[in-house]
C-alpha positions in Angstrom: 0.1 -0.1 0.3 1.6 3.4 -1.1 2.0 6.1 1.5 0.5 9.6 0.1 3.2 11.7 0.8 1.2 15.0 -0.1 -1.2 14.4 3.1 1.2 12.4 6.0 4.5 13.3 6.9 6.2 10.3 7.5 9.4 11.6 9.9 6.6 13.2 12.2 4.5 9.9 12.3 7.9 8.0 12.8 8.9 10.4 15.5 5.8 10.6 17.2 5.5 6.8 16.9 8.6 6.0 19.0 8.0 8.7 21.2 4.4 6.5 21.7 5.9 3.3 22.3 8.9 3.9 24.0 6.6 5.3 27.1 3.5 3.6 26.2 4.5 -0.4 25.8 6.6 -0.5 28.8 4.1 1.2 31.1 1.5 -1.4 29.6 3.6 -4.9 30.5 4.1 -3.2 33.9 0.6 -2.5 34.0 -0.5 -6.2 33.2 2.2 -7.5 35.5 1.0 -5.5 38.3 -2.9 -6.7 37.7 -1.8 -10.6 37.1 1.3 -11.0 39.2 0.6 -8.9 42.0 -3.0 -8.5 42.2 -2.4 -4.8 42.9 -5.2 -2.9 40.7 -4.0 0.4 42.2 -1.0 -0.1 40.6 -2.1 -1.5 37.5 -4.6 1.7 37.5 -2.3 4.0 37.4 0.6 2.5 35.2 -2.3 2.2 32.6 -3.0 6.1 32.9 0.8 6.3 32.5 0.3 4.1 29.1 -2.5 6.4 28.1 0.2 9.9 28.6 2.6 8.3 26.3 0.0 7.5 23.3 -0.7 11.2 24.5 2.7 12.2 24.2 3.0 10.3 21.2 0.1 12.0 19.1 1.4 15.4 20.4 4.7 15.2 19.6 3.2 14.0 16.1 1.0 16.8 15.4 3.7 19.2 17.0 6.8 18.0 14.6 4.6 17.6 11.1 5.0 19.8 8.0 1.3 19.3 6.6 -0.5 21.4 8.7 -2.6 18.5 9.8 -2.0 18.2 13.4 -4.8 16.6 14.4 -4.7 13.7 11.6 -1.2 13.2 12.3 -2.0 13.0 16.1 -4.8 10.5 15.6 -2.9 8.5 13.1 0.4 8.4 15.3 -2.0 7.0 18.0 -3.7 4.3 16.9 -0.8 3.2 14.5 1.5 3.0 17.6 -1.4 0.9 19.5 -2.1 -1.2 16.7 1.2 -2.5 16.0 1.6 -2.7 19.6 -1.1 -4.9 20.1 -0.1 -6.8 17.3 2.8 -8.1 19.5 1.1 -8.4 22.6 -1.8 -10.4 21.3 0.6 -12.5 19.4 2.5 -13.4 22.3 -0.7 -14.4 24.3 -1.8 -16.6 21.4 1.6 -18.4 21.2 1.8 -19.0 25.2 -1.8 -20.3 25.2 -3.1 -17.4 27.1 -6.7 -16.0 26.6 -6.7 -12.6 24.6 -9.3 -10.2 25.9 -10.4 -8.6 22.5 -13.3 -6.7 24.0 -10.6 -5.1 26.1 -8.3 -4.0 23.3 -11.0 -2.5 21.3 -12.2 -0.6 24.3 -8.8 0.4 25.0 -8.6 1.4 20.7 -11.5 4.1 21.7 -9.4 5.3 24.7 -6.3 5.9 22.4 -8.4 7.7 19.6 -9.6 9.9 22.1 -5.9 11.0 23.5 -4.5 10.9 19.6 -7.2 13.7 18.9 -6.2 15.3 22.4 -2.4 14.8 21.5 -3.0 16.4 17.8 -4.9 19.3 19.4 -2.2 20.1 22.0 0.2 19.8 19.0 -1.4 22.1 17.0 -1.9 24.6 19.7 2.1 24.5 20.0 2.5 25.3 16.3 -0.6 28.2 16.5 1.1 29.8 19.3 4.9 29.9 17.3 6.6 27.2 19.6 8.6 24.9 16.9 10.9 21.9 17.6 14.1 23.4 17.5 15.6 20.4 15.3 12.8 21.0 13.1 13.1 21.2 9.0 11.7 24.2 7.3 8.0 24.4 7.0 7.2 23.6 3.4 6.1 25.7 1.3 2.3 26.7 1.2 0.4 23.6 -0.2 -3.2 24.5 -1.7 -5.9 24.2 0.5 -6.8 20.8 1.2 -9.4 21.3 4.1 -7.2 21.4 7.0 -8.0 20.2 10.4 -6.1 22.7 12.6 -7.0 23.0 16.2 -9.3 25.5 17.4 
């Protein structure tokens, strides 16, 4: 499947996705460990909130560094892509080890991640709107024709 490079800033998606995975995956694993091994639901809850924050951070990063003036799209695509990638690995490991897969929980958590991706896109868009630019960002692309921008309010 070809990626439409006119719509997507692939470098921003990769950067945001890496940030999301670096923060969210270890916290998700720790939350699962806390819930199953230690039977500590309070710790599991806080670790899960931390994992959600990881997806928010990754989505915000992608929305902030993207150069297509589409922060909401980049934030949501980053959060969803990182979540789906992580879940593919988690589900594969659970199936290979003979454990049950909580399909409803995975789909419910996807809805949370979609909301967090939207929020991250808004926050990243607000940073750009206020004039904050990443110090390592490439120069902005020339103005492109109006494509129905999805900038944050």
